[in-house]
N, C-alpha and C positions, 0 to 999 in steps of 0.2 A: 545313248548319251545319258548321263546323270547330272542333275543340277541341284545345288543346295544353297539357300540364302543364309547368311549369318543372322543371328537373332536381332542384331541392330539394323540389319538391312543395308549395311555399308559395304559388304563383300559378297561375292558369289563365287562358288566353286563349281567347275565344270570338268567332268571326266568323260572320255570317249572310249568306246569299245565296239567290237563287231556285233551286229545284231543277231547273228546266227553262229553257232558252234557245232562242230561234230567231234565229240570227245573233249579232251582237255584243251584249254586255250593255249595257243602257241604264238600269240601275237607279240611283237616286240616294239619298243619305243612308243607306248601308248601314253598320251599326255594327261596329267591332272593339272589344271590351271586355276589359279585363284586371282580374281579381278577385284579392284577397288571401284566402288561406284560413287565416289564423292570427289569433288573438287578437281584439282589438276592431276591427281593420280589416275583418273579415268582415261586421260589422253596419253599417258606414258606407257601403256601396255600392261601386261599382267604383273601382279605383285610377286607371283611365284609360279614356276612351271617345273614339274618333275616328270621325267619319263620312266615308265614302269614296263617290265616284261610281263604283260598279262592285262586282260581287260578288267576295268573297274565296273562293277555292276550296281553299286550303291554307294552313296556318301551322304554324310549328315554332319552339320555343325552341332556342337553341344548347345543345348538350349539356354544354359546359364553362362558358361564360360566361352565367350565368342572366339577365343584363340585356338580351341581344339576342334579338329576336323577328323572324323573317323571315316574309313572307307573299306569296302569289301571287294574282293576279286572273284571272278568267275570260278576259280579253282578252290574257293573256300578260305583263302588267306585273308587276314584282316590287318589293317594298318591304321596309324594315327599320326597326325602332324600337330605340333604345338607351334602355332604361328608366332608366338612371342619368344620361342626358343632361340638360342644364339645361332644355331646352324640351320634351323628350319628343315632338317632332314626327317623323313618318316621314321617313326619308332615301330618296330615289329611287335605285334601283340599276340598273334596266334598262328603258329604253323603246324599245330597238332593235327589238323585235318589232313594235310598232305603227308605228314610223316606216317600217320596211321594207314593211309591208303597205299603208300609205297611198300609197307611191310606185308601187305596182302592179308 
């Protein structure tokens, strides 16, 4: 499990993954959840939950821009979420690791 606090301390991101792998990660529906830690939002459930096919092994809010959350997967892929974005879907940053590995 990975945890990252926003710079303001008002949000926390939590990602789950399997503690052990043998080869490439083949887990499905792995959640990344972002929670508000202030006021009534705390009682309403997560601000955002996204399911990924693969274990997230690290995540970190940007130290200056609290709306950006970057995360990395066991297989080397990297993603980012703009929490202030209209659709709040992850942006793909780097798939080069997997593409190079697939070409042998």
